[in-house]
C-alpha positions in Angstrom: -6.4 6.9 -1.3 -3.7 4.4 -2.4 -1.0 5.3 -5.0 0.7 3.7 -7.8 3.9 5.0 -9.3 3.3 7.6 -11.8 -0.6 7.6 -11.3 -0.9 9.9 -8.4 -1.5 13.1 -10.4 -4.1 11.6 -12.6 -6.4 9.9 -10.1 -5.6 12.7 -7.4 -6.9 15.4 -9.7 -10.0 13.2 -10.3 -10.5 12.8 -6.5 -10.2 16.7 -6.3 -12.9 17.3 -8.9 -15.4 15.1 -7.2 -14.7 15.4 -3.5 -14.9 11.7 -2.3 -16.0 10.7 -5.9 -19.6 10.1 -5.1 -21.0 12.5 -7.7 -18.5 11.7 -10.4 -19.7 9.3 -12.9 -18.0 9.8 -16.1 -14.4 11.5 -15.7 -12.0 11.7 -18.6 -8.3 11.6 -18.1 -6.4 14.7 -19.4 -2.9 13.1 -18.9 -1.0 11.3 -21.6 0.6 8.1 -20.2 2.2 5.0 -21.2 0.0 2.0 -21.8 1.3 0.3 -18.6 0.5 3.3 -16.5 -2.8 3.8 -18.3 -3.9 0.3 -17.1 -2.7 1.1 -13.6 -4.5 4.5 -13.8 -7.8 3.1 -14.9 -7.7 0.3 -12.4 -6.6 2.7 -9.6 -9.6 5.1 -10.3 -11.8 2.2 -10.5 -10.9 0.9 -7.3 -11.2 4.2 -5.5 -14.4 5.3 -7.2 -16.4 2.2 -6.7 -19.6 3.6 -8.2 -18.0 4.7 -11.5 -20.0 3.6 -14.5 -17.8 5.1 -17.3 -14.2 6.1 -17.4 -12.5 7.9 -20.4 -15.6 6.9 -22.5 -15.5 3.3 -21.7 -17.9 1.4 -19.6 -16.4 0.0 -16.3 -17.0 -3.7 -16.4 -17.4 -6.2 -13.5 -14.1 -8.0 -14.4 -12.3 -4.7 -14.4 -13.8 -4.0 -10.8 -12.6 -7.4 -9.7 -9.1 -6.8 -11.1 -8.8 -3.4 -9.3 -10.0 -4.8 -6.1 -7.5 -7.7 -6.4 -4.5 -5.2 -7.3 -5.3 -2.4 -4.8 -7.2 -3.9 -1.7 -5.1 -4.4 1.2 -2.0 -2.9 -0.2 0.0 -0.3 1.7 0.7 2.8 -0.2 2.4 6.3 0.4 -1.0 7.9 -0.5 -2.8 5.8 2.2 -0.3 6.7 4.8 -0.5 10.4 3.8 -4.2 10.2 4.3 -4.1 8.5 7.6 -1.2 10.5 9.0 -2.5 13.9 7.6 1.0 14.8 6.3 3.7 13.4 3.9 6.8 14.2 6.0 7.5 10.6 6.4 11.3 11.2 6.9 10.4 12.5 10.4 8.6 9.3 11.6 10.4 7.3 14.1 7.5 5.1 15.1 4.7 3.8 13.0 1.6 1.7 13.9 -0.1 0.0 10.9 -1.7 -2.7 12.9 -5.3 -4.0 12.1 -5.4 -2.4 8.7 -6.1 -5.7 6.9 -2.8 -5.3 4.9 -1.9 -8.2 2.7 1.1 -6.3 1.1 3.5 -3.6 2.3 4.4 -3.0 -1.4 7.3 -0.8 -2.1 6.5 1.9 0.5 9.5 1.0 2.7 11.9 0.5 -0.1 12.5 4.3 -0.8 14.3 6.9 1.5 11.0 8.3 2.9 11.3 6.1 6.1 14.9 6.2 6.6 14.4 7.3 10.3 11.9 4.5 11.1 13.0 2.7 14.2 9.9 0.8 15.2 7.1 -0.6 13.0 4.0 -2.4 14.2 2.2 -4.5 11.6 0.3 -6.6 14.0 -3.2 -8.1 13.1 -2.9 -7.9 9.4 -3.0 -10.6 6.5 0.8 -10.3 5.5 2.4 -13.2 3.9 5.6 -11.4 2.9 7.6 -8.8 4.5 10.5 -8.6 2.1 9.5 -5.0 1.3 11.0 -4.2 4.8 14.5 -5.2 3.9 15.9 -1.6 3.4 14.7 -0.2 6.7 18.2 0.2 7.9 17.5 2.0 11.2 14.7 -0.4 12.2 15.1 -1.7 15.8 11.6 -3.1 16.6 9.5 -4.9 14.3 6.0 -6.4 15.4 4.3 -8.9 13.2 1.9 -10.7 15.6 -1.2 -12.3 14.1 -0.2 -12.2 10.4 -0.1 -15.1 7.9 3.7 -15.5 8.0 4.6 -19.2 7.9 7.2 -21.6 6.6 5.8 -21.2 3.1 5.7 -17.5 3.2 8.6 -15.3 2.0 9.7 -14.6 5.6 13.3 -15.2 6.6 14.0 -13.3 10.0 17.9 -14.2 9.7 18.1 -12.4 6.3 16.1 -9.4 7.5 18.5 -9.3 10.5 21.5 -9.5 8.1 20.4 -6.6 6.1 19.3 -4.6 9.2 22.1 -4.8 11.8 20.3 -2.4 14.3 17.2 -4.6 14.4 17.3 -6.1 17.8 13.8 -7.3 18.3 11.3 -9.1 15.9 8.1 -10.2 17.4 6.2 -12.5 15.2 3.3 -14.8 16.0 1.9 -16.6 12.8 -1.9 -16.7 12.7 -3.5 -20.1 12.7 -5.0 -20.9 9.4 -8.7 -21.8 9.9 
């Protein structure tokens, strides 16, 4: 499961009600939220419960499903990492391999203090075009970005990343050839 700021409780409780969500067809949110978080909540739930027909008394439409897929597919989230690692003690992680996950966005996962001790990060074989979300990984020493979609037009500036991360001594990046 992925995560959106402020939405984890609502969608997480829905996931708990229906296991993997396969038998859940008409959930109703019990949480009160702002309009922006309600939109994120709705799209988040639609993305993760793909066979959902009705949510909060409203029919799930094809455009909503497309928007949800566009917003959440390929985005790295804390919830996804928790599920993959089977724990949420991110501050203990020194090396992390996220290669081959079809990621297009690292989001804000690495902007918090959770990964303050990360020294090696492998993001090989993904679909990344922007790695600016890695700028605050101050202890990062090794960053692997082979076979991504980083190019001159992408938001990729290794010198800027090196300036912000003085301990980073090796960046490996080989841009994927666009077909």
